[in-house]
C-alpha positions in Angstrom: 112.4 92.3 82.0 110.1 90.5 84.1 109.4 91.5 87.8 111.6 88.8 89.3 114.6 90.2 87.2 113.7 93.6 88.4 113.5 92.5 92.0 116.8 90.6 91.7 118.6 93.7 90.2 117.3 96.0 93.1 118.3 93.4 95.7 121.9 92.8 94.5 122.4 96.6 94.2 121.5 96.9 97.8 124.0 94.1 98.7 126.7 96.3 97.3 126.4 98.2 100.7 127.2 95.1 102.6 130.7 94.9 104.1 132.7 92.3 106.0 132.0 92.3 109.7 128.7 93.6 109.4 125.4 92.7 111.4 122.4 92.7 109.1 118.8 92.8 109.5 117.3 90.7 106.7 113.7 91.3 105.8 111.1 89.0 104.5 109.5 88.6 101.0 110.3 87.8 97.4 112.4 90.7 96.9 114.6 90.3 100.0 115.0 86.6 99.1 117.4 87.7 96.3 119.4 89.7 98.7 119.8 86.8 101.1 120.8 84.4 98.4 123.4 86.9 97.0 124.9 87.5 100.5 125.1 83.6 101.0 126.9 83.3 97.7 129.5 86.0 98.5 130.2 84.4 101.8 130.6 81.0 100.2 133.0 82.7 97.6 135.0 84.4 100.4 134.2 87.9 98.9 132.5 88.6 102.4 133.5 87.5 105.8 132.3 87.7 109.4 128.8 88.7 108.3 125.8 87.7 110.5 122.2 88.4 110.2 119.0 88.8 112.2 116.0 87.5 110.3 112.6 89.1 110.5 110.7 85.9 110.0 110.9 82.2 110.3 111.1 82.0 106.4 113.9 84.2 106.3 115.8 82.4 109.0 115.3 79.1 107.1 116.6 80.8 104.0 119.7 82.2 105.7 120.6 78.7 107.2 120.3 77.2 103.9 122.7 79.7 102.1 125.2 79.9 104.9 124.6 83.1 106.8 125.0 82.9 110.4 121.8 83.8 112.4 121.9 85.7 115.5 119.4 87.5 117.7 118.6 91.2 117.9 120.5 92.6 120.9 121.3 96.2 122.4 123.7 96.7 119.5 121.1 96.7 117.0 122.2 96.0 113.3 124.6 97.9 111.0 122.2 97.7 108.0 118.8 96.4 107.3 117.6 95.3 103.8 113.9 94.7 103.1 111.3 95.2 100.6 108.1 97.2 100.6 104.3 97.0 99.4 104.3 100.7 98.8 107.0 103.5 98.6 105.9 107.1 98.7 108.3 110.0 97.5 109.3 110.8 101.1 110.3 107.0 101.6 107.2 106.4 103.8 106.4 102.7 103.3 103.6 100.3 103.7 105.0 96.9 104.6 103.5 93.8 106.1 101.8 91.9 103.3 104.2 89.1 103.9 103.0 88.9 107.6 106.2 89.9 109.5 105.7 93.7 110.1 106.1 93.5 113.8 109.5 91.9 113.5 110.4 93.9 110.5 109.7 97.2 112.3 111.7 96.1 115.5 114.8 95.3 113.4 114.5 98.2 111.1 114.2 100.7 113.8 117.2 99.2 115.4 119.4 99.6 112.2 122.2 102.2 111.5 120.9 102.2 108.0 117.8 100.8 106.2 117.8 100.3 102.6 114.4 99.2 101.0 114.4 97.6 97.6 111.7 97.2 95.2 110.5 97.1 91.6 108.8 100.3 90.0 105.3 98.8 90.7 105.7 99.5 94.3 106.0 103.3 93.9 103.0 105.4 94.8 102.3 109.1 95.0 100.5 108.8 98.3 100.6 105.8 100.8 97.5 103.8 100.8 97.0 104.4 96.9 97.2 100.7 96.1 97.5 98.7 99.2 95.8 98.1 102.5 97.7 98.8 105.8 98.5 95.5 107.5 97.9 95.6 111.2 99.0 92.9 113.7 96.4 92.4 116.4 95.6 90.2 119.4 93.4 87.2 119.0 91.6 87.9 122.2 88.8 90.4 121.6 89.6 90.8 117.9 86.2 91.8 116.7 86.4 94.7 119.1 89.8 95.6 118.0 88.7 95.5 114.3 85.5 97.6 115.1 87.9 100.2 116.7 90.1 100.3 113.5 87.0 100.6 111.3 86.0 103.6 113.4 89.0 105.5 112.0 87.8 105.1 108.5 89.1 101.5 107.5 87.3 98.8 105.7 89.1 95.8 107.4 89.6 92.2 106.3 90.9 89.6 108.5 93.6 87.6 106.6 93.1 83.9 105.9 95.6 81.2 105.1 95.3 78.5 102.4 92.8 76.5 104.5 90.5 79.6 104.9 91.4 79.9 108.6 92.6 83.0 110.1 96.3 83.6 109.1 98.8 84.0 112.2 102.1 85.9 112.4 105.3 84.3 113.5 104.2 85.8 116.9 100.8 84.0 117.0 98.7 87.1 116.3 96.1 87.9 113.7 96.7 89.9 110.7 94.2 92.5 109.4 94.4 94.4 106.2 92.8 97.9 106.7 91.9 99.6 103.6 91.9 103.4 104.3 92.5 104.6 100.8 95.1 107.4 100.2 96.5 108.4 103.8 97.5 112.1 104.1 99.0 111.7 107.5 100.7 108.4 107.8 102.6 109.2 111.0 99.1 110.5 112.7 97.3 107.4 111.5 100.0 105.1 112.8 99.9 106.7 116.2 96.1 106.5 116.2 96.2 102.9 115.5 99.0 102.0 118.0 96.8 103.7 120.7 94.1 101.1 120.2 93.9 98.3 122.7 94.7 95.0 120.9 96.9 96.6 118.2 100.5 95.4 118.3 102.0 96.8 115.2 101.0 98.9 112.2 102.5 98.4 108.7 103.2 102.1 108.2 106.9 102.6 108.3 107.4 106.3 108.7 110.9 108.0 108.9 112.7 104.6 109.0 114.0 104.1 105.4 117.3 105.9 104.6 117.5 104.7 100.9 115.2 103.1 98.3 116.7 101.3 95.4 114.0 100.9 92.7 114.3 99.0 89.5 112.4 100.7 86.7 110.6 98.6 83.9 113.9 98.7 81.7 116.0 97.5 84.6 117.5 100.9 85.4 118.1 101.3 88.9 117.1 104.5 90.8 118.2 105.4 94.3 115.8 107.6 96.4 116.8 109.3 99.7 
């Protein structure tokens, strides 16, 4: 099976936890897209009803509207269930997220969820966070060189993310995105706290203690649930 098939299998398994009347948080990326499309199809078929969703990006909002999932804002009620992908998944369900550029909104929504299910194919599993991927960080445009120097002082090699025109890529919030290469991270929570304490840092793509369940599709398509 190719990776898209594996992503689809994991996403559709997560949709099995969606029930009528739920408020959902819907993430951003190629894996979550399959979940959004499946929820839309179930609503259209009448197999789900009264489901609404909070999108974590403009791209997800556009997809939700296209497939017929009502869009609502996040309020004090939070969401019943959040579904999203990840760039890395450690055995304790610590995640690296944000390579799609939506880490700030994703963390806000997923921290407000009664339950957060992360979906992925087997290539996203790691022994230690930072093993394969950089840690995305959303920073202010003002004084960005200073902010990057502070991040690098913590041991990272930083790259400011560029768009297709080789201009600095901006998040939906209008902020810069930095990919910080730390290598394997022994204390993700401690690093997250250090980074968030830096002036100019808005959010960090380390998701510690947020995921309740991971559904991972193996190379043969077999699904494994990690909690």
